[in-house]
N, C-alpha and C positions, 0 to 999 in steps of 0.2 A: 402030697402039690402047699410048695407055700403058702403060708400067711401073709393078706396083704400086709400086715405090718412085720413080716420079710421083707415083702417085696423090696415095700419102702429102705429099710435099713439098711440093703444090701445096696439098692442103686445111691446113698447117702457115700455107705462106702467108696463105693467104687467111682464119684465124682469129684469124691476131697478126695481124693489118688490120684484126680488128674489134672488136680486143677494145673500144674502144668501152662497144660494145650488150653486148659479153658479160659474164653475171656469173662464169664459173669456165667451166673445161677438168679432163674426166678423162683423165687418158695413158698407159697399161698396155701392160708388154714382154716380150713371153716369146720364148724362141728362137727360134717360126715365129711367132709374131705380134705384131700389134702394133693398136692401138683407142686414135681420136680419139675425146675426145667434149666438144661443144665447150656448154655449160649456158647456155638461156637465162635458166633462174628457178633460183637453190642455195640458196635459205633454210634450206638443214636443218644442219645442225651436229649433231655430237656429241655425244648431249644430249639435243638439241633440234629435236624435232619439223620438217615444211617443206613443200616440193615438189619436185621434181627435172623440170624440161621440156629437152630435151638433141636433137642431135643427132652422128650418129657415123659414122664409117667405121672399118669392120674390114677391116685386109688379114692375111692367112700367103702363106708359101711357097710354095704352091701357085698366085698369082695372083688368088687368090682374088679381090674386090673385091666389100663390103657395109656400104652405107649405113644407117643406122635414125634413126630417132624415137621417141623417149620420152614419157610422163610421167606418175611417178612422185609421188602422195601419203601422205607420209608420216607418221607421230604416237606421240605418248608411247601408251601403254596406260592404262584409266582406273579399275584399279584401285588397289593398296597399291604392289604393283612398277613402277617410273616407271623402271627399269634398260632395259625391254620396251618396244621402238618394232616397231608397223606398217608395214605399206602395200601398198596393192593400184596396179596402175595397167596399162598399156596400153601397146605397142609395135610399129610399124610396122617390115618390113625389107624392100630391097627391093635385089636385086643380080647379081651375075654369078660363076656358080659353074667353073675354068677344066677340070673332069673332063671330060669327052668333046664337045673342042671351048669351045659359054659353052651353060650353062646357066643357065636364069634362075631367078630365087629371087625369092617375097616372101610374106609372109604379115603378117595384121594377131594377135597373139598379145596375154594376157591372164596380168595377173602378183601378182605380191606379194614379201613383202621384211621378215625379221625380222631384230632384232639386238638385243642383251646386250649393254648400254655397260657396260665397268668401273664401279666406284666409287672412283677415283682421284680424286689430282690432276693429274695427265698425262691428258687425253679418252681412252682407250681403248673401241675396241669392235668386235666381233667380225658378220659379217651374213652370212646367207644370204637368193639374192634369184634368183625362178626365172620363164622364162617358157614361154608354152607354145600354137604354137595348130595345133591340128587340123586335120583333112582341110580343115573348111567356110569357117576363113577364111585358107587356106596358095590361093593365087595362081603363076600361072607353071608351073617346070617342075619341080614339088614338092611333095606330097602334106602333111608337117608342116613343125614345127621347133621348137624346143626349144634355149632356153642356163638355164646354173645358172652361178651365182658363186658362190663365198663370197670372202670374203677377212675379216684382221685388219689394222685399220684403227688409229694412232698420232695426232693430232692433235699435230703437231708445231709452228704456230702456228695462229691462232686464224684465217690463211683458209688455209690451209693443211696436207693430211693424206698421209701415208706409208703407204703399204699393202702385203700379197703377198694372193698368193690364188689360187685354183682354180678355171681356166672352160670349160665342158666345151659345146657350140655343135652341133651338127649337124640335118640333115633328110636326110629321102628321097623322091630321087626317081621321079617316076614312070617314066621308062623304066628305073629298073636297079632300083627295091621295095629295095634297099640304104639300109642307114645311112649316109651321106659325116655326116665329123665334122672340119669345119674349126676345130676348135683345142680339146684337151685334154690344156691342161700349164697348168701354174703362173705368173704372173708375180709382178713388182712395178707399182706404178704409184706416180703421185700424183693429188691433184686439189686446183686451186685457185679458191678464189673470192675476189669484187671485191666 
């Protein structure tokens, strides 16, 4: 079986080779985890609504590997406060956890996002994003799945953002009935759009 570093390296190379069809990349790193998301559609910019659709891979120091596919539609609020953005979407998870051998995880989560764009000459925003899959939409060896992200981002170029954030990702396995934290840490990241 490939190690998590080998899987991550292969995916980075595959995504690099496919940049002609890519609309962007989102890469975040922490001390214990890494996530790479290949964006098929990346029409959203700070201060402008749009849609994000992407496929990603998440790995952590425990050799857990999680693939994901998401679609998130984001738009500005209808009222006077144009600095607020709201979004809604779906995220599909599938992977293997190295908890007690190989536990399979898969889930279809529903979620949303809220962002506040600071009125400044340099576009900056703070956002909160969450996805929840209850037992009815959790499959394989897991009972539920949740992911929560908060980030502060700054646009360093029209097609690049830098951010710092915090991610909590956890699931409950059928056989243990305890919450397993896949990630519970701060991270830094960059997001490129083409």
